[in-house]
Phi, psi and omega in degrees: 000167178297144185262008180286348183275152161262122189300147177298138183233179172078283189270001187300310183299313180296318182297319179295322179296317179293326185283346189301331180246013185265170175238156182235183173094211193273351180219171181257013184276340180088355179230149181287158177214180174236040183290336180233073190286350187257356181222155172220148169251140185226121172265113178259143176281153180284100183263330184270189181290343177204165177296322180296322177297319177300318180298321179293327177288314192275323189300318177300327179287323177292324175296322177297317178298319179296320179296324181284325190242344186080007182258123179274131179254120176271116187262135166227123175268120187255128177299149180298329181295340182250342196297311184297315179295324176298317180295315181297322176297320179295324181292332180270328184270339186079003181250091182217185179282175173278316183231145182209155171272140172229144170299135187297337179288344179274356192305311183291323179297314180288329174301322183293341178287340183078007185272342187261147178294124176288137178264082177278182183301323181295316180290321177298324180299330181290340180246017174106358175104148181293330185287359174288339188260147180288149186298321183298324179288320179295335180291350179239046180239005179150178184294145179298138179088356178243156175297138181306148178268354184199171182242135180299137180241308177231138176246143180217160175216156175283147174217166175262115176263132183226141182280117186296319182292317180298319178297315181296318180296331180270001179075027180260121188274334184210158181291152181291145178259332180240164178295324177299319178295320180297317180295319178296317177297325181300324179295321179292321181290317179299325180297337178267006175083017180251152172289148188269298189224129179274153176208161177246076187295340179265002182258110187296328180290316176301318179300317179296314183302315183285317181291331174299316180294316177299321178298315178301319180292340175264008179070029185238157174233146179284343180233148175286172183298336178261017171086013180269141179296139182221059190282345189250011177292156190303322182288325175296314179301316179296322181294313179297318180297320179299319179294312181295328179293344174300332173265315190287315186250315188277341174062031177265335174261126180295146180297333178298335181288352176299334181264352183291135178210358186228049175074012182298327180292328176292318178296319178300318180293316181298329181272002178079017181278339182223158188274328187221156180213133171259116187206162177270119169039064192271354191303313181296321179296315180296319179298320181295339179260012171090012180263114181289154180303328184291346183276347184222158173246167181230131181222164176297151174298140181299158175237181183290317177200160180076219181229160181301151179179212182271176177064233182283000178263009176302136181227014175200149164280159175281103183268156177161177180237135176250158179249122183239160178235129171292129192287347175255030173306150176270005175219070184296315179296318180293321179297319178295318177298323181293318177298319178298318180297312184292335179258010175291157181304314184297313181291324178300320179294316182294309187290315181288333172294316181298326185255009182050033175259180183249131178297131174280356176271125189304310185293324178290322181297333181282352181298147183302332181298338183253021178249025176288162177305320180296313182292330180296324176296314182294316179296318180293322177298312180298325184279331191234337189219022177249150180227143180285141172298159185305125178267072180237157184299332183266019184299320181297319177293323177301313178302315184292312187286312181287320177301323177290323177301316179292321175303316179296322179293318176298319179297323178297318178299314181298332180274002177087013180271150178284141174251115182246170176302320180294320181289325175296314180297322180297319178294320180290328175296317177298320179298315182295324180294337180274353180286149180294152178296142181293000000 
C-alpha cells in the first residue's frame, strides 16, 4: 500500500473485534440489493501528491463510467491517516460506501469482519475472470483458502532510488546490491556532506514494510504456520535490530528521520538533500516535487548477499491497492460493473500511468508504457523477489504493534540511547502482548 499514511492506531484491535459480526455498506440487512441502481459511493485512497491531484485523475474516469452505464459515482478521496478507521467504523455502523480502496495488507483483517463481498468464481467471472490478474497481486487479497475479499487495482514494489550526481561526486559507480555495500557507500557520501538514506521512522507502516523484508532476509516470519504471532524469535530480533542499526550503528539514516512520518524523506530526496531513498513506486511523487527522471536512478533494494530473488533474497513486500465492495451495497450490479470498469485494460493503463504504479492485470502490464527502465525494476521485483505480508486476521494489529515498537526504537536512538539486542527484544515482547488472543 502507499506509505504516505501513518497507520491507524489505538482503536484498531477493538474495532476489529466489534466488526467481526457486523455488516457494512449501504443497508443494515447484511445482503446486497439493487435498490439504488443509479448511484454508487466510492472511497478512493490518496495515491497522488495531494487529494486534489487524485480528484483530477479520477473524476474524468468516473464521468466516463457514468456515460457508459448511466451510474453516477460519488467520489471521496480519503487520506491514509483516516482510511482504516473510517472503514472499521463503516463495518460496525453499516454506513459506508458501496466500493472502496483498501491497502492490500489489510485484506485478511477486513475479510475477517465479514463486511466485504467475497470474490468467488462467479463474481470474478463478471469482471473477466481471476486469471486476468498476476499471481503476486492475488496473493494479497485475503486469507489463504478463502475467496478473495478484494480485487487488485494498483501494484507497487519497493526500490532503491539514488541521486546520480551525489553518487558521481562521491566516486560511486553503481548502486549498492548488498547492505554492506550500502553502508560502505554511505561513508563516501557522508564525507561529501550529504545525508545517505532517508527513512520514515515515525510511520508505523513504513517500519513494518522494511522490517518484514529484513525478517525474510534473515529467514524468519512474524507468524507461525498456524497464524500465531512469533515476534521475539532470534531471527526476528536480529532483523529488526539490523534495520534500526542503519541509524544507530551504521549512521546512514539521519537521527532526525526518527520523527518523519509524512513523506519528508521523499521531499528530502527530491530536493537533493540525500543520496538514497527506499520507496514504493516513487516516480510520480518525485516528479510532482520537481525532480526530473534524469536526476536519479532506480535499482532493487539491497539484500544480505548475492542478488535479489526468492527465499532469503526477498527485497520487497508486495505493495498495492485493492478494490473492495461492501457486500450489503444497495447497488450490487453497479458495484460489480464499476470494479470491471476500473480493472479493464484501458483504465488500468490510465490509472497506473498516473500513479507510476504497475497494473496487476496481465495484459495491461504488458503495454509498452510499463516497460520503462524504472518500471522494469518494479515489475521484476514483483515477479521474482517480493513477498506478501502475512494474510492473517490480525494483520492490522500486527502493523500497529510492531510498527510502533520500531518507532520507539528509532526514537530511542534519536534521544541518544543505546539499542541492544535485549532492548529490541523487549519492545517486540510488548508488541506481542498487545496482539489479540488466538
